[in-house]
Backbone bond lengths (Angstrom), bond angles and torsions (degrees), N, CA, C in turn:
res aa  C-N    CA-C-N  psi(-1)  N-CA   C-N-CA  omega(-1)  CA-C   N-CA-C  phi
1 M - - - 1.467 - - 1.520 109.81 -
2 I 1.309 115.49 163.51 1.455 121.61 176.91 1.521 108.73 -121.07
3 D 1.318 115.52 167.49 1.464 120.36 177.13 1.531 107.61 -87.50
4 V 1.338 115.91 102.27 1.463 121.18 -175.98 1.527 111.17 -63.13
5 S 1.319 116.94 -26.25 1.467 119.51 -178.52 1.527 111.72 -60.67
6 D 1.334 117.49 -23.07 1.469 120.28 178.24 1.525 111.65 -69.95
7 Y 1.344 116.42 -17.62 1.468 120.87 -176.16 1.530 112.58 -105.41
8 L 1.321 117.90 -5.57 1.460 119.78 -173.95 1.528 112.07 -61.43
9 P 1.335 117.71 133.94 1.472 120.72 175.74 1.528 110.51 -66.63
10 D 1.326 115.23 168.61 1.458 120.57 178.60 1.525 110.85 -61.16
11 N 1.310 115.49 145.06 1.471 124.12 174.50 1.524 114.03 67.95
12 V 1.328 118.49 11.30 1.461 120.81 175.83 1.527 108.92 -98.71
13 T 1.320 115.16 130.22 1.458 121.73 179.63 1.525 109.36 -110.14
14 A 1.330 116.36 131.33 1.462 121.72 176.58 1.521 108.63 -96.24
15 I 1.325 116.32 122.06 1.469 121.65 -175.93 1.529 108.67 -118.96
16 P 1.333 118.72 106.94 1.468 120.30 177.65 1.530 110.82 -58.55
17 I 1.323 115.89 139.12 1.468 121.07 -178.74 1.524 108.63 -88.52
18 V 1.324 115.86 119.82 1.468 120.20 -179.40 1.526 112.24 -109.58
19 S 1.335 116.80 -18.50 1.465 120.29 177.96 1.522 108.26 -160.10
20 R 1.319 115.14 160.32 1.461 119.42 178.23 1.528 110.87 -63.54
21 E 1.331 116.23 -40.83 1.462 120.33 -178.69 1.532 111.18 -63.53
22 Q 1.331 115.90 -42.20 1.470 119.69 179.11 1.526 110.57 -65.79
23 W 1.340 116.68 -39.90 1.470 121.45 179.21 1.527 110.71 -62.63
24 L 1.347 117.08 -46.23 1.458 120.46 179.49 1.529 111.24 -63.13
25 A 1.325 116.60 -38.39 1.466 120.18 179.21 1.531 111.04 -65.37
26 N 1.328 117.00 -38.20 1.462 120.24 179.78 1.528 111.63 -70.42
27 R 1.336 117.18 -31.14 1.457 121.25 -179.95 1.525 112.42 -75.51
28 S 1.311 116.47 -25.38 1.459 121.23 -170.80 1.529 114.28 -56.27
29 P 1.340 120.80 -41.12 1.470 119.43 -177.73 1.522 114.21 -79.34
30 D 1.341 117.99 -0.94 1.463 121.14 -174.28 1.521 111.66 -115.16
31 V 1.322 115.47 157.82 1.461 121.36 160.11 1.524 105.06 -86.75
32 T 1.312 117.35 115.41 1.456 120.39 -174.49 1.526 111.10 -84.67
33 A 1.315 115.02 162.00 1.468 120.44 -178.91 1.515 111.60 -59.45
34 S 1.331 117.30 -33.15 1.466 120.40 -178.26 1.522 112.67 -72.85
35 A 1.339 117.51 -17.10 1.469 121.27 -177.54 1.511 112.99 -109.40
36 A 1.327 118.82 -13.89 1.469 122.24 -170.22 1.522 112.87 -59.34
37 A 1.318 118.07 -33.29 1.475 120.21 -177.86 1.522 111.88 -61.86
38 A 1.331 117.58 -21.08 1.468 120.41 178.04 1.520 110.93 -61.84
39 L 1.328 117.46 -30.54 1.465 120.62 -178.82 1.522 111.95 -73.56
40 L 1.329 117.06 -15.85 1.467 121.45 175.34 1.523 111.38 -100.99
41 G 1.330 116.05 0.38 1.459 120.24 179.02 1.513 114.45 74.64
42 V 1.349 118.42 21.69 1.470 120.74 -177.10 1.527 112.22 -120.05
43 H 1.321 117.17 14.39 1.472 120.08 177.53 1.524 108.35 -89.12
44 P 1.344 118.45 128.25 1.466 119.45 -176.03 1.522 114.34 -74.71
45 Y 1.327 117.76 -19.17 1.463 120.53 -173.17 1.524 113.95 -118.60
46 L 1.317 117.98 -4.07 1.458 120.49 -173.56 1.520 109.22 -145.23
47 S 1.330 116.43 135.71 1.471 121.27 176.11 1.523 109.16 -107.24
48 A 1.328 115.78 164.58 1.460 120.41 176.98 1.527 110.86 -62.36
49 Y 1.322 116.02 -36.59 1.471 119.97 -179.98 1.529 110.65 -66.65
50 E 1.336 116.69 -42.13 1.474 119.01 178.99 1.518 110.55 -66.82
51 L 1.336 117.55 -39.43 1.463 120.27 177.59 1.521 110.37 -62.26
52 Y 1.332 116.93 -40.67 1.467 121.17 175.74 1.526 110.41 -59.64
53 A 1.336 116.96 -44.90 1.462 120.85 -179.22 1.524 110.92 -62.94
54 Q 1.336 116.26 -35.44 1.466 119.58 178.43 1.526 111.13 -69.59
55 K 1.334 116.76 -46.54 1.463 120.52 -174.86 1.528 112.43 -71.24
56 T 1.328 117.50 -23.63 1.466 119.93 176.52 1.528 111.67 -92.29
57 G 1.327 117.58 1.93 1.456 121.14 177.31 1.509 114.74 78.96
58 L 1.344 117.21 11.66 1.465 119.41 -179.99 1.517 111.70 -72.84
59 V 1.326 116.50 -33.59 1.460 121.26 176.74 1.520 108.27 -138.17
60 K 1.331 115.42 161.52 1.457 120.94 174.82 1.523 109.22 -92.37
61 A 1.337 115.21 159.78 1.459 119.55 177.30 1.512 109.55 -60.15
62 D 1.334 115.79 144.25 1.458 121.68 -177.90 1.523 110.51 -59.90
63 A 1.347 116.52 129.47 1.463 120.94 -177.29 1.520 111.95 -63.94
64 E 1.350 117.16 -38.63 1.461 119.68 -179.98 1.517 111.00 -65.16
65 A 1.328 117.17 -38.19 1.461 120.27 178.06 1.521 110.08 -63.84
66 T 1.340 116.96 -39.59 1.462 120.97 178.39 1.517 110.58 -63.53
67 E 1.349 117.02 -40.97 1.462 120.67 178.18 1.524 110.80 -64.24
68 A 1.328 116.74 -38.74 1.463 120.35 177.49 1.526 110.56 -62.60
69 M 1.341 116.56 -39.96 1.459 120.22 176.74 1.519 110.63 -61.93
70 D 1.340 116.47 -41.15 1.462 120.54 179.72 1.529 111.16 -63.06
71 R 1.344 116.65 -42.73 1.461 119.91 178.78 1.529 110.27 -61.49
72 G 1.333 115.32 -42.80 1.459 118.86 179.18 1.518 112.00 -62.15
73 T 1.341 116.19 -40.75 1.460 120.44 179.61 1.526 111.36 -63.37
74 E 1.332 116.59 -40.86 1.458 120.73 -179.16 1.524 112.08 -66.68
75 L 1.332 117.37 -27.99 1.466 120.65 -178.41 1.525 113.03 -91.05
76 E 1.326 117.73 -7.36 1.456 120.00 -179.06 1.530 113.10 -58.81
77 P 1.352 119.73 -44.03 1.477 118.40 178.49 1.524 113.10 -59.52
78 V 1.351 116.91 -33.30 1.467 120.18 177.34 1.528 109.58 -63.02
79 A 1.328 115.76 -45.16 1.460 120.24 179.71 1.524 111.50 -64.13
80 V 1.328 117.21 -39.56 1.470 120.51 -179.94 1.524 110.16 -64.05
81 R 1.335 117.53 -40.63 1.467 120.15 178.25 1.530 110.87 -65.15
82 R 1.353 116.72 -41.20 1.459 120.31 177.15 1.527 110.56 -63.16
83 L 1.318 115.66 -40.11 1.458 120.18 -179.43 1.532 110.47 -63.03
84 A 1.326 116.06 -39.42 1.468 120.25 178.71 1.531 111.23 -64.76
85 K 1.343 116.49 -29.48 1.465 119.88 179.09 1.522 112.16 -73.98
86 I 1.346 116.04 -43.18 1.465 118.08 -176.25 1.532 111.93 -83.33
87 K 1.339 116.51 -17.93 1.468 120.99 177.83 1.531 109.34 -129.71
88 P 1.330 117.44 67.63 1.475 119.41 -175.91 1.526 113.11 -65.07
89 E 1.335 116.96 -21.08 1.466 119.57 -179.85 1.530 112.08 -80.08
90 W 1.319 117.20 -10.21 1.459 120.90 179.96 1.525 111.00 -85.68
91 T 1.314 115.23 155.32 1.472 122.03 165.93 1.524 106.93 -105.98
92 V 1.334 116.20 120.53 1.462 121.38 -174.96 1.526 108.83 -124.17
93 W 1.333 116.15 134.60 1.456 119.51 176.84 1.523 110.44 -150.55
94 Q 1.323 115.41 156.83 1.466 122.17 178.18 1.527 108.82 -99.28
95 P 1.328 118.14 123.18 1.466 120.14 -174.73 1.519 114.78 -75.61
96 N 1.357 117.23 -26.39 1.466 121.13 -177.02 1.531 110.60 49.70
97 T 1.330 115.00 49.19 1.463 121.71 -174.33 1.520 109.20 -140.57
98 Y 1.322 115.40 143.40 1.466 121.02 174.30 1.523 108.49 -103.11
99 Y 1.335 116.42 132.55 1.456 122.14 -178.48 1.525 109.05 -111.98
100 S 1.330 116.30 127.13 1.455 120.97 -175.01 1.524 110.35 -131.26
101 R 1.329 115.51 133.58 1.472 120.69 173.09 1.522 107.17 -113.06
102 M 1.320 115.94 100.94 1.458 120.55 -174.52 1.523 112.26 -67.82
103 S 1.332 117.99 -25.23 1.468 119.57 -179.43 1.520 111.53 -64.88
104 T 1.336 117.24 -27.65 1.463 121.24 177.04 1.524 112.30 -114.76
105 R 1.326 116.91 -5.79 1.464 123.44 -179.73 1.531 110.55 56.01
106 M 1.336 113.76 48.33 1.456 121.98 173.88 1.521 108.53 -121.61
107 G 1.334 115.71 149.94 1.455 119.47 -179.06 1.515 111.56 -148.13
108 A 1.340 115.35 166.42 1.457 120.02 -178.71 1.520 110.29 -158.19
109 T 1.326 114.86 149.84 1.463 122.26 174.89 1.530 107.45 -123.54
110 P 1.339 118.70 87.98 1.466 120.07 -177.79 1.528 111.52 -61.46
111 D 1.338 115.79 142.90 1.467 119.94 178.37 1.519 110.94 -72.14
112 C 1.331 116.60 -46.96 1.463 118.20 178.01 1.531 110.53 -158.30
113 F 1.326 114.01 158.69 1.458 122.66 174.21 1.525 108.18 -109.95
114 A 1.321 115.66 159.75 1.464 119.84 178.37 1.517 110.20 -148.37
115 I 1.327 115.54 146.93 1.457 122.42 171.53 1.520 107.21 -111.89
116 D 1.315 115.43 120.00 1.460 122.86 176.65 1.523 107.01 -106.97
117 P 1.339 118.15 116.56 1.472 119.89 -178.44 1.519 113.56 -55.59
118 A 1.344 116.92 -21.53 1.468 120.14 -178.82 1.517 112.54 -84.51
119 Q 1.340 118.01 -6.79 1.461 121.31 -178.26 1.524 109.28 -128.23
120 S 1.313 116.29 151.09 1.454 120.80 178.95 1.515 110.59 -79.08
121 G 1.321 115.68 159.17 1.463 120.17 178.10 1.518 112.26 65.12
122 F 1.311 115.15 -143.92 1.461 120.36 179.77 1.525 108.56 -137.31
123 G 1.308 115.76 165.42 1.456 120.53 -179.33 1.508 111.71 -120.66
124 V 1.323 114.99 159.71 1.458 120.88 175.34 1.523 107.60 -111.93
125 I 1.328 116.34 137.75 1.457 121.06 -177.94 1.521 109.25 -123.66
126 Q 1.312 115.99 121.72 1.458 122.72 177.44 1.530 108.02 -92.96
127 I 1.333 116.33 122.95 1.458 122.02 -177.35 1.531 109.31 -100.53
128 K 1.324 115.65 131.70 1.455 120.75 175.58 1.529 109.12 -129.94
129 S 1.322 116.96 128.42 1.461 120.93 172.37 1.530 107.45 -90.20
130 V 1.332 116.20 128.65 1.459 121.22 -170.95 1.528 109.55 -130.18
131 E 1.325 115.89 132.53 1.464 120.92 175.00 1.533 108.29 -69.59
132 P 1.345 119.00 140.86 1.470 121.21 -172.40 1.527 114.80 -53.09
133 S 1.335 118.58 -43.96 1.460 119.70 -178.30 1.523 111.29 -67.23
134 V 1.325 117.43 -36.29 1.468 121.35 176.58 1.527 110.05 -66.16
135 F 1.335 115.95 -39.34 1.462 120.18 178.96 1.526 110.77 -62.31
136 R 1.324 116.47 -43.84 1.469 119.73 179.61 1.524 111.08 -65.68
137 R 1.327 116.62 -35.88 1.463 120.55 -173.82 1.523 112.83 -81.39
138 T 1.319 117.73 -37.36 1.467 119.60 -170.71 1.528 114.42 -116.96
139 W 1.321 118.28 -9.73 1.459 120.62 179.92 1.535 112.94 -110.72
140 R 1.333 116.09 -42.50 1.463 119.20 -176.04 1.529 109.98 -87.08
141 Q 1.326 115.70 124.47 1.454 121.46 -178.36 1.530 110.61 -82.78
142 D 1.332 116.25 167.68 1.466 121.14 -177.94 1.523 112.24 -59.93
143 D 1.342 116.61 -31.29 1.460 119.58 -178.92 1.528 112.72 -88.54
144 G 1.352 116.81 7.43 1.464 120.75 177.82 1.507 114.60 95.48
145 R 1.334 117.67 -15.70 1.460 120.13 178.82 1.525 110.50 -64.69
146 I 1.332 115.50 150.76 1.462 120.91 177.92 1.521 108.20 -110.72
147 E 1.326 116.35 121.81 1.463 122.29 179.55 1.519 109.18 -130.54
148 P 1.318 118.53 127.07 1.455 120.44 176.31 1.525 110.27 -66.06
149 P 1.327 118.31 149.52 1.467 120.34 172.85 1.535 110.05 -57.28
150 L 1.326 115.54 151.80 1.462 121.28 -173.40 1.519 112.48 -57.54
151 W 1.337 117.50 -38.30 1.469 118.89 -176.68 1.527 111.19 -65.08
152 I 1.335 117.23 -29.96 1.461 120.49 178.20 1.530 109.78 -75.28
153 N 1.339 117.00 -39.47 1.466 119.90 173.89 1.524 110.99 -55.60
154 I 1.328 115.53 -46.26 1.464 120.67 -179.16 1.520 110.66 -60.27
155 Q 1.323 116.68 -42.20 1.460 120.80 179.29 1.526 111.15 -59.54
156 A 1.336 116.69 -47.62 1.463 120.35 -178.77 1.524 111.81 -65.52
157 L 1.329 116.93 -38.47 1.468 120.34 -179.03 1.528 111.44 -66.84
158 I 1.325 117.22 -37.74 1.464 119.74 176.66 1.523 110.32 -66.42
159 E 1.319 116.84 -39.56 1.465 120.15 178.09 1.528 110.69 -61.68
160 A 1.342 116.41 -40.36 1.465 119.30 177.36 1.520 111.11 -65.27
161 E 1.333 116.88 -41.15 1.462 121.51 -179.96 1.522 111.73 -62.08
162 L 1.318 117.04 -44.06 1.466 120.56 -173.81 1.526 113.32 -79.62
163 T 1.318 117.62 -15.81 1.466 120.02 -179.42 1.518 112.83 -106.33
164 G 1.335 117.15 -10.12 1.454 119.64 -177.62 1.519 113.28 81.07
165 A 1.321 117.57 17.15 1.460 120.89 179.24 1.525 110.26 -66.76
166 S 1.325 116.86 144.42 1.463 121.14 -178.76 1.517 112.35 -91.82
167 W 1.332 118.61 -9.46 1.454 122.00 175.83 1.526 109.34 -153.87
168 A 1.319 115.66 163.86 1.464 120.76 -176.37 1.521 109.29 -144.60
169 A 1.332 114.58 154.90 1.460 120.89 178.29 1.523 108.38 -152.87
170 V 1.325 114.25 161.35 1.465 121.45 174.21 1.521 107.92 -116.88
171 A 1.319 116.71 134.03 1.461 122.49 176.59 1.519 108.28 -112.13
172 A 1.325 116.45 114.75 1.465 121.43 -179.95 1.528 108.79 -96.80
173 L 1.320 116.50 115.90 1.460 122.49 177.47 1.526 107.65 -95.62
174 V 1.325 116.54 108.20 1.457 122.21 -176.93 1.531 107.90 -102.16
175 I 1.325 115.81 115.30 1.462 120.67 -175.87 1.517 109.73 -114.16
176 G 1.311 116.91 110.09 1.463 123.73 174.24 1.508 107.74 -125.95
177 F 1.336 116.64 -122.06 1.464 119.62 172.60 1.521 110.43 -71.64
178 G 1.316 115.99 -26.59 1.450 122.15 174.59 1.512 109.67 -125.09
179 I 1.330 116.31 -169.30 1.469 121.67 179.75 1.524 108.10 -126.56
180 E 1.321 116.00 125.79 1.459 121.88 176.81 1.521 108.65 -121.23
181 L 1.319 115.81 145.88 1.463 120.93 173.66 1.523 108.46 -125.83
182 H 1.330 115.74 121.28 1.459 121.81 178.30 1.521 108.39 -110.83
183 L 1.331 116.13 123.15 1.462 121.43 -178.92 1.522 108.85 -104.51
184 I 1.348 116.11 120.04 1.465 121.16 -176.03 1.531 108.92 -119.16
185 P 1.349 118.16 112.66 1.473 120.21 176.97 1.528 110.73 -71.37
186 L 1.322 116.19 149.64 1.463 122.11 -179.45 1.517 110.24 -119.10
187 D 1.323 115.27 152.53 1.457 121.05 171.11 1.525 108.62 -90.59
188 L 1.328 116.66 134.10 1.461 120.01 176.30 1.528 109.52 -75.12
189 H 1.331 116.56 138.59 1.465 121.31 -176.27 1.537 109.54 -127.11
190 P 1.329 117.98 89.57 1.472 120.24 179.25 1.524 112.53 -56.32
191 G 1.341 117.55 -36.27 1.465 120.09 -180.00 1.512 112.37 -62.64
192 L 1.335 116.94 -38.11 1.463 120.84 178.24 1.518 110.24 -66.84
193 I 1.322 117.12 -39.69 1.466 120.56 178.53 1.524 110.11 -62.27
194 Q 1.320 116.95 -42.59 1.472 120.09 178.65 1.522 111.10 -62.21
195 R 1.317 116.43 -40.94 1.465 118.85 178.23 1.528 110.66 -64.48
196 L 1.327 116.37 -42.51 1.462 119.99 179.69 1.527 111.00 -62.87
197 E 1.320 117.05 -39.95 1.466 119.55 178.25 1.518 110.73 -61.33
198 G 1.336 116.78 -38.29 1.458 120.01 176.28 1.514 112.06 -65.39
199 E 1.342 116.68 -41.74 1.466 120.64 178.84 1.525 111.09 -65.80
200 V 1.322 116.51 -38.37 1.464 120.40 179.06 1.525 110.67 -66.80
201 A 1.331 117.15 -40.96 1.467 120.46 177.70 1.524 110.66 -61.67
202 E 1.333 116.85 -43.33 1.465 121.24 177.20 1.524 110.88 -62.88
203 F 1.332 116.56 -39.85 1.466 120.89 -179.99 1.529 110.94 -62.36
204 W 1.338 116.88 -47.82 1.462 118.70 -178.35 1.527 111.78 -68.34
205 Y 1.326 117.33 -29.58 1.464 119.89 173.23 1.529 109.37 -61.73
206 R 1.317 116.53 -43.28 1.466 120.41 178.81 1.525 110.76 -63.99
207 V 1.345 116.37 -42.59 1.468 119.79 179.80 1.523 110.47 -62.73
208 D 1.325 116.28 -48.73 1.466 120.56 -176.67 1.524 112.13 -64.83
209 N 1.330 117.84 -28.87 1.467 121.86 -177.64 1.531 112.61 -106.06
210 R 1.345 115.26 8.66 1.471 121.10 178.42 1.529 111.54 52.52
211 R 1.322 114.33 51.12 1.465 121.34 176.86 1.531 107.62 -120.47
212 P 1.316 118.11 88.69 1.475 120.73 -174.01 1.517 112.40 -66.39
213 P 1.333 116.87 149.47 1.467 119.36 171.94 1.523 109.48 -67.76
214 D 1.313 116.71 161.16 1.459 119.84 -179.97 1.529 109.78 -65.60
215 P 1.321 117.87 128.03 1.467 119.55 177.23 1.522 111.21 -74.15
216 N 1.312 115.74 152.45 1.455 122.03 172.29 1.527 107.19 -94.17
217 P 1.340 118.79 116.12 1.468 120.11 -174.62 1.525 113.98 -54.57
218 E 1.336 116.88 -32.05 1.463 119.59 -179.09 1.518 111.36 -80.51
219 R 1.324 117.12 -52.31 1.464 120.18 -175.51 1.523 112.72 -71.56
220 D 1.341 116.09 -32.06 1.467 119.67 -171.72 1.519 113.15 -103.49
221 V 1.330 117.50 16.14 1.465 119.20 -175.24 1.525 111.71 -60.06
222 D 1.329 118.53 -39.37 1.468 120.31 -178.80 1.528 111.10 -67.81
223 I 1.336 116.66 -38.23 1.469 119.76 177.66 1.522 109.82 -66.62
224 L 1.329 117.11 -43.74 1.458 120.64 178.81 1.527 111.12 -60.29
225 A 1.339 116.44 -41.72 1.459 120.36 179.87 1.521 111.31 -65.68
226 A 1.332 116.82 -32.85 1.460 120.11 179.48 1.527 112.25 -75.82
227 L 1.338 116.79 -31.65 1.464 120.75 -174.46 1.523 113.58 -87.40
228 Y 1.326 117.84 -37.15 1.456 120.08 -174.00 1.524 110.69 -75.60
229 D 1.313 115.20 129.24 1.464 121.81 -176.02 1.533 108.65 -123.33
230 P 1.336 117.91 94.32 1.473 119.79 -176.71 1.528 111.68 -66.65
231 K 1.307 115.91 136.71 1.457 121.54 177.79 1.533 109.17 -88.34
232 E 1.309 115.97 130.73 1.464 121.11 -176.40 1.530 110.55 -58.33
233 G 1.317 115.67 127.53 1.455 121.06 177.77 1.507 114.95 86.47
234 A 1.355 118.05 -10.37 1.468 120.22 -179.23 1.527 110.07 -74.98
235 I 1.326 116.86 136.47 1.460 122.22 -178.04 1.533 109.14 -122.71
236 A 1.322 115.42 130.16 1.468 120.28 177.78 1.522 109.37 -100.33
237 D 1.310 117.60 137.67 1.458 122.53 177.51 1.530 108.39 -92.35
238 L 1.331 116.74 102.21 1.464 122.38 -179.32 1.525 111.05 -109.22
239 S 1.326 116.57 20.50 1.465 120.77 -175.42 1.529 112.55 -64.80
240 A 1.337 117.12 -22.17 1.460 119.95 -178.76 1.524 112.57 -88.96
241 D 1.338 117.52 -7.66 1.464 120.76 -178.92 1.527 109.15 -77.20
242 I 1.333 116.45 122.97 1.465 119.63 -175.63 1.532 112.50 -90.35
243 D 1.343 118.34 -11.05 1.461 121.38 -177.72 1.525 112.96 -92.24
244 L 1.327 117.48 -37.41 1.462 120.99 -170.96 1.526 114.26 -64.05
245 P 1.341 120.98 -37.99 1.472 118.23 -179.95 1.527 112.75 -57.57
246 G 1.330 116.20 -44.89 1.462 119.25 178.89 1.517 111.96 -65.07
247 L 1.339 117.18 -37.79 1.454 120.76 178.60 1.524 111.32 -66.34
248 A 1.347 116.59 -38.10 1.469 120.22 178.14 1.526 110.38 -62.77
249 E 1.336 116.64 -44.64 1.461 120.00 178.75 1.532 110.86 -63.56
250 E 1.334 115.66 -41.27 1.463 119.67 179.59 1.520 111.38 -62.95
251 D 1.339 116.97 -40.18 1.460 120.67 -179.24 1.528 111.13 -62.48
252 V 1.333 116.90 -42.41 1.463 120.20 179.14 1.526 110.55 -62.81
253 K 1.332 117.23 -42.15 1.464 120.91 178.82 1.523 111.26 -64.38
254 L 1.334 116.46 -42.65 1.461 120.12 179.00 1.525 111.05 -64.18
255 R 1.340 115.38 -38.09 1.469 119.42 178.50 1.519 110.58 -62.90
256 E 1.346 116.57 -41.80 1.465 120.55 178.70 1.525 110.98 -66.21
257 Q 1.346 116.28 -40.12 1.459 120.06 177.91 1.527 110.90 -64.30
258 K 1.327 116.61 -41.83 1.460 120.71 179.69 1.516 110.64 -61.41
259 S 1.332 116.22 -43.25 1.469 119.83 179.27 1.526 110.45 -62.97
260 A 1.340 116.54 -42.96 1.462 119.93 179.84 1.525 110.82 -64.46
261 I 1.335 116.51 -40.97 1.461 120.70 179.51 1.526 110.77 -64.80
262 E 1.335 116.46 -44.46 1.465 120.31 179.90 1.526 110.91 -61.92
263 N 1.330 117.02 -42.55 1.465 119.96 179.38 1.534 110.89 -65.02
264 R 1.343 116.32 -40.99 1.463 119.75 179.39 1.525 111.08 -64.39
265 R 1.322 117.06 -40.37 1.461 120.38 179.27 1.527 111.30 -66.81
266 K 1.338 117.44 -34.68 1.464 120.02 175.37 1.523 110.41 -63.44
267 F 1.340 116.41 -41.81 1.472 120.99 178.15 1.532 110.15 -60.80
268 I 1.349 115.78 -45.72 1.467 119.90 -179.34 1.522 110.75 -62.93
269 K 1.339 116.37 -43.45 1.456 120.25 179.68 1.529 110.46 -60.90
270 G 1.339 116.58 -42.21 1.465 119.83 178.79 1.518 111.71 -61.95
271 K 1.341 117.15 -43.02 1.462 121.10 178.69 1.532 110.70 -62.21
272 M 1.327 117.02 -40.40 1.456 121.04 179.26 1.525 111.24 -64.88
273 L 1.335 116.79 -42.15 1.463 120.43 179.66 1.522 110.94 -63.54
274 L 1.335 116.36 -42.65 1.467 120.01 178.56 1.527 110.49 -63.41
275 A 1.334 116.58 -39.52 1.457 119.67 -178.01 1.526 112.12 -71.65
276 L 1.331 117.80 -39.03 1.460 121.03 -178.58 1.518 112.50 -68.73
277 G 1.336 116.07 -35.29 1.456 118.51 -173.67 1.517 109.65 64.65
278 N 1.338 117.02 -120.42 1.471 120.76 177.65 1.523 111.97 -104.25
279 A 1.330 116.81 10.00 1.462 119.32 178.57 1.528 110.06 -76.25
280 E 1.342 115.32 153.88 1.460 120.58 179.21 1.527 111.59 -96.08
281 F 1.338 116.66 -24.06 1.457 119.65 -171.95 1.528 110.60 -144.92
282 A 1.328 115.96 145.37 1.460 120.73 173.41 1.520 109.11 -152.51
283 R 1.341 116.98 146.37 1.460 121.75 177.00 1.524 108.51 -112.18
284 L 1.328 116.96 129.95 1.452 121.51 -179.06 1.523 110.70 -89.21
285 N 1.348 116.47 164.68 1.457 119.53 -175.51 1.529 113.40 -73.68
286 N 1.355 117.89 -4.86 1.468 120.71 174.36 1.529 112.34 -101.09
287 G 1.351 116.27 7.83 1.460 120.50 178.33 1.509 115.06 94.06
288 Y 1.338 117.95 -10.83 1.457 121.11 178.71 1.533 109.71 -72.22
289 N 1.333 115.88 148.53 1.463 121.34 177.47 1.517 109.95 -112.32
290 I 1.320 116.47 144.03 1.464 122.21 173.02 1.521 107.16 -113.30
291 I 1.310 116.39 127.29 1.467 121.81 179.99 1.513 108.47 -125.41
292 G 1.315 116.42 125.96 1.463 120.90 177.61 1.514 110.56 -117.29
293 R 1.323 115.96 120.71 1.469 119.75 179.91 1.526 109.28 -132.52
294 R 1.306 115.05 144.39 1.463 120.97 177.05 1.519 108.81 -79.02
295 V 1.317 117.22 127.73 1.463 122.04 -179.41 1.521 109.00 -116.93
296 K 1.320 115.70 129.86 1.466 120.84 177.55 1.520 109.01 -110.81
297 K 1.307 116.22 127.73 1.463 121.47 178.42 1.514 109.56 -115.71
298 A 1.317 114.95 131.78 1.458 119.16 177.91 1.518 110.06 -69.99
299 G 1.309 116.59 142.93 1.455 120.17 176.14 1.513 110.45 -72.00
300 Y 1.293 116.20 152.52 1.456 120.18 179.59 1.521 109.34 -153.07
301 E 1.295 113.74 161.08 1.463 120.38 178.44 1.517 108.58 -101.39
302 V 1.322 116.55 124.16 1.457 120.74 -179.74 1.530 109.48 -73.29
303 K 1.329 115.69 128.09 1.455 119.42 178.10 1.523 110.20 -69.14
304 P 1.326 117.14 143.66 1.465 118.80 -179.96 1.523 111.27 -64.59
305 T 1.324 115.28 137.45 1.453 121.21 176.34 1.528 109.07 -132.80
306 E 1.314 115.95 163.88 1.462 120.50 179.14 1.514 108.63 -141.08
307 F 1.324 117.07 128.59 1.449 121.52 -179.58 1.523 108.97 -157.42
308 T 1.329 115.80 166.17 1.455 121.12 178.58 1.523 109.62 -92.39
309 Q 1.314 116.78 126.85 1.461 121.95 178.56 1.517 109.60 -99.98
310 I 1.323 116.37 131.95 1.459 122.12 178.67 1.526 108.81 -102.06
311 T 1.313 118.01 125.34 1.457 123.09 177.53 1.518 108.54 -121.77
312 I 1.319 116.57 128.76 1.470 121.85 179.66 1.537 108.59 -110.14
313 K 1.321 116.56 123.98 1.466 121.69 -179.38 1.514 109.52 -113.68
314 E 1.329 114.40 144.67 1.462 120.20 177.72 1.523 110.22 -70.46
315 P 1.342 116.71 156.96 1.460 119.92 176.76 1.543 110.48 -63.20
316 S 1.312 116.31 150.01 1.453 120.43 178.29 1.520 109.10 -65.91
317 K 1.331 116.00 136.45 1.466 120.92 179.98 1.526 110.57 -73.96
């Protein structure tokens, strides 16, 4: 191993991680590498508006996203061992360190570092555990090439920037019936880093001045429902809005279509159950298969939640 501190860029502080609580506290003042793609609108799980709501304390980080992070952390040692097998000439280690540049308020927690005798300096490797069907759909291209999604590339590039790494790669750990590790080298893009620094500066200006980015009605609907608190008896005059009447009519039609579709699917399911009897499998004369399996779901208690529900009613006849 080498002393990574000798390579750290100016104004970057390396903070050893001693507990989960301390790590989360250190990440709080920064836009982290795992979230930065939201500011470019290319993050699949996070929008700029939701990140703003988190950093201003309006909402807490999504619990499912936190659980996904935990699963990834638990699988990192598996990926490191696989990496050591396919690259025995490399030296690979996990830094267990958070890197923060307060001048830009960006931070990163690299999964692992590596020394490749064929390359100068050291490299940073971003590890992602990927379900096989997701890997085929979003990583493997039509021509067979494997390319990480853009938001993961951005994460790895920021980690390289903040640690002074001279190269970067993504390691995809695909766990199905077996375990596969795909190592994808990345090109460093200084221009992209400069753009991200500009976006991060704009983001923190908005946070500090309480000027939220424009929400996306589709992506941010759950955040909007959690934040908006209607006052009893308050009436808004939307008579001048030219878009909402058409949207209200469309919503009612979609609701009716959804109900019709759900009822039709119930009818089809009933017909299939009657036809199968106690059989588990049947093949139809058009090539379709019917599979019937007993599914057991554990009971659970739904945690209390609070949100604003929107109901659209048709005009009185």
